[in-house]
C-alpha positions in Angstrom: 0.0 0.0 0.0 1.8 3.1 -1.2 -0.2 6.3 -1.1 0.0 9.8 0.2 2.8 12.4 -0.1 6.2 11.1 0.9 7.7 13.8 3.2 10.0 12.1 5.6 12.9 9.6 5.9 13.5 8.3 9.5 16.5 6.9 11.2 17.0 5.2 14.6 20.0 5.9 16.8 21.4 5.1 20.2 22.4 8.7 20.7 20.3 11.5 19.3 22.8 14.1 20.2 25.5 12.5 18.1 23.0 12.1 15.2 22.0 15.8 15.4 25.7 16.8 15.5 26.3 14.7 12.4 23.6 16.6 10.5 25.1 19.9 11.7 28.7 19.1 10.7 28.0 17.1 7.5 25.0 18.8 6.1 25.3 22.3 7.5 22.0 22.0 9.3 21.3 24.7 11.9 17.5 24.4 12.5 16.6 21.3 14.5 13.3 20.7 16.3 13.6 18.3 19.2 11.0 16.6 21.3 11.0 14.0 24.1 7.8 12.5 25.4 5.5 9.6 25.7 2.4 8.5 23.8 0.0 5.7 24.2 0.2 3.4 21.2 -1.3 0.1 20.0 0.9 -2.7 18.8 0.1 -6.4 17.9 1.7 -7.2 21.3 -0.9 -4.9 23.1 -1.2 -1.3 24.0 1.3 0.6 26.0 3.3 3.8 26.6 6.1 4.5 24.1 8.7 7.1 25.1 11.1 8.5 22.5 13.6 11.3 21.9 12.9 12.8 18.5 14.6 15.3 16.3 13.1 16.8 13.1 15.3 18.4 10.4 13.9 19.9 7.2 16.2 20.0 4.1 14.1 21.4 1.3 10.8 19.5 1.2 12.1 16.4 3.0 12.1 16.0 6.7 14.6 13.8 8.4 13.4 12.3 11.7 15.9 11.0 14.2 14.6 8.5 16.8 16.2 7.4 20.0 13.9 4.9 21.7 13.6 5.2 25.5 10.9 2.6 26.2 8.4 0.9 23.9 5.9 -1.9 24.0 6.9 -3.4 20.7 10.6 -3.0 20.0 9.9 -1.5 16.6 12.7 1.0 17.1 15.0 -0.7 19.6 15.1 -3.9 17.6 16.4 -2.0 14.6 19.2 -0.1 16.4 22.7 -0.5 14.9 25.4 -2.0 17.1 27.2 1.4 17.5 26.2 5.0 17.7 25.6 5.6 14.0 22.2 6.2 12.4 20.3 3.4 10.7 17.5 3.9 8.2 14.1 2.8 9.6 11.1 4.0 7.6 9.6 6.6 5.3 6.5 8.6 6.1 3.7 9.7 3.9 1.1 12.4 4.6 -2.5 11.4 4.1 -5.3 14.0 3.9 -8.3 11.9 4.7 -7.5 9.6 7.6 -10.9 7.8 7.6 -10.7 6.9 3.9 -7.1 5.8 4.3 -7.8 3.8 7.4 -10.7 1.9 5.7 -8.2 0.6 3.1 -5.6 -0.5 5.7 -7.4 -3.7 6.7 -7.9 -4.7 3.0 -4.2 -4.6 2.1 -1.4 -7.1 2.6 0.9 -5.4 5.1 0.3 -5.8 8.8 -0.1 -2.8 11.1 2.7 -2.9 13.7 2.2 0.4 15.5 -0.6 3.0 15.7 -1.2 6.1 17.7 -3.6 9.1 18.0 -3.0 12.3 19.8 -6.1 14.0 18.5 -4.2 16.5 16.5 -2.1 13.8 14.8 -2.7 10.2 13.9 -0.2 7.7 12.6 0.4 4.1 11.8 3.2 1.9 10.6 2.8 -0.9 8.0 5.4 -3.6 7.9 6.6 -3.6 4.3 10.1 -4.9 5.0 9.5 -8.0 2.8 8.7 -5.7 -0.1 10.8 -2.5 0.4 13.1 -3.4 3.2 11.6 -0.9 5.7 8.4 0.2 7.4 5.9 2.6 5.9 4.5 5.3 8.2 1.3 7.1 7.4 0.4 10.4 9.1 -2.6 12.6 9.3 -2.5 15.9 11.3 -4.5 19.1 11.6 -3.4 22.1 9.6 -2.1 23.7 12.8 0.0 20.6 13.7 1.5 20.4 10.2 2.5 24.1 10.5 4.0 23.4 14.0 6.0 20.6 12.4 7.4 22.9 9.8 5.5 21.4 6.8 5.2 23.7 3.9 1.9 23.9 2.0 
């Protein structure tokens, strides 16, 4: 299931500070939005609280998300961590404009949902497309205000 607007490439890391510094020194990035927090999520293993450290970096129209897992019910991030402190590609994210229409299609397609969350202003889910593409697919819907807060253009 490939649809929506691809806007993000995401990477997992054991040290978000080192990953941010790599973007600053290697890509000349100065504007980094960071966030650390917890959210209730659903996984096939059950629901639970997921805590992550996140960094968001825009380069042109592409957002780079850096993820350092703190605690999670599924291991979707921690199981993918590289052995050292480098970054490892994890997923791409697509923006969907009609969550209900998109969500109705999810149960009819071949890739299992492995993570889903809803903050009210933002909804997301991950499909496991590793056997097809080698990575997860994340789909995101947000209010206009939330997209603006996240730095999304148009």
